[in-house]
Legacy VTK file of the C-alpha trace (Angstrom):
# vtk DataFile Version 3.0
C-alpha trace
ASCII
DATASET POLYDATA
POINTS 101 float
-7.363 -5.216 -8.370
-4.583 -4.636 -5.850
-1.087 -3.212 -5.871
1.878 -5.524 -5.401
4.906 -3.891 -3.801
8.531 -4.779 -4.430
8.682 -6.332 -0.944
5.689 -8.570 -1.689
7.259 -9.604 -4.995
10.540 -10.424 -3.219
8.666 -12.479 -0.620
6.851 -14.429 -3.356
10.068 -15.163 -5.228
11.771 -16.182 -1.976
8.885 -18.564 -1.242
8.932 -20.108 -4.737
12.689 -20.609 -4.713
12.965 -21.606 -1.050
15.426 -18.754 -0.539
15.564 -16.107 2.144
14.164 -12.676 1.178
17.524 -11.164 2.180
19.147 -13.105 -0.667
16.433 -12.320 -3.225
16.204 -8.582 -2.511
19.638 -7.574 -3.904
19.047 -9.703 -7.001
15.692 -8.050 -7.718
17.141 -4.585 -7.011
20.128 -5.276 -9.291
17.756 -6.395 -12.044
15.716 -3.194 -11.749
18.888 -1.065 -11.620
20.167 -2.675 -14.818
16.891 -1.978 -16.617
17.110 1.695 -15.645
20.825 1.870 -16.527
20.206 0.512 -20.029
17.212 2.786 -20.625
19.293 5.807 -19.582
21.867 4.774 -22.224
19.056 4.723 -24.785
19.170 0.946 -25.200
16.171 -1.269 -25.852
15.524 -4.211 -23.503
13.782 -7.217 -24.976
12.547 -10.086 -22.834
11.177 -12.766 -25.162
7.463 -13.481 -24.682
7.309 -10.892 -21.859
7.832 -7.588 -23.616
10.105 -4.771 -24.705
11.160 -1.643 -22.806
12.448 1.291 -24.826
12.691 5.046 -24.547
11.043 7.485 -26.891
11.320 11.224 -27.273
8.103 13.089 -26.602
8.471 16.290 -28.634
8.052 19.754 -27.202
4.484 21.001 -27.447
2.081 23.694 -26.437
-0.388 22.633 -23.749
-3.195 24.493 -22.061
-3.662 24.974 -18.332
-7.242 23.720 -17.809
-7.831 26.077 -14.901
-6.711 29.342 -16.508
-6.817 28.269 -20.176
-3.364 29.830 -20.490
-1.051 28.230 -23.056
2.087 26.676 -21.587
5.194 25.429 -23.383
6.077 21.843 -22.436
9.683 20.813 -23.070
10.777 17.750 -24.997
11.176 14.744 -22.688
12.160 11.092 -22.781
9.519 8.569 -21.813
9.637 4.805 -21.325
7.441 2.694 -23.552
6.558 -0.929 -22.807
5.183 -3.209 -25.493
3.745 -6.538 -24.369
5.231 -9.753 -25.664
3.318 -12.605 -27.259
2.938 -14.759 -24.141
1.809 -11.852 -21.961
-0.746 -10.820 -24.589
-2.125 -14.362 -24.715
-2.385 -14.687 -20.944
-4.013 -11.291 -20.491
-6.519 -11.887 -23.265
-7.655 -15.213 -21.768
-7.660 -14.080 -18.114
-10.898 -13.075 -16.434
-11.000 -9.289 -15.972
-10.677 -8.223 -12.335
-13.272 -5.669 -11.298
-11.912 -3.064 -8.847
-13.746 -3.211 -5.536
LINES 1 102
101 0 1 2 3 4 5 6 7 8 9 10 11 12 13 14 15 16 17 18 19 20 21 22 23 24 25 26 27 28 29 30 31 32 33 34 35 36 37 38 39 40 41 42 43 44 45 46 47 48 49 50 51 52 53 54 55 56 57 58 59 60 61 62 63 64 65 66 67 68 69 70 71 72 73 74 75 76 77 78 79 80 81 82 83 84 85 86 87 88 89 90 91 92 93 94 95 96 97 98 99 100
């Protein structure tokens, strides 16, 4: 399993669309910016067959420092949740698992 960077993704898209990476990069960045902008507003983003991004509130809680065993108060926070769409689920369930090397 390897990590794909935004630059590598841009290069792949540029290759598939026969477009220069300099043209693809602002489009990809704008797409990512819009996702963040909508999540900040509290909106849900649904991409059919791919998945859904939404924010949830993680309530305040009491946690424990594992080193000192001291109880610590953790504030309420917003987190992003991603739920896979139908097509992604199908493709992942039929794909051969990649073993990390």
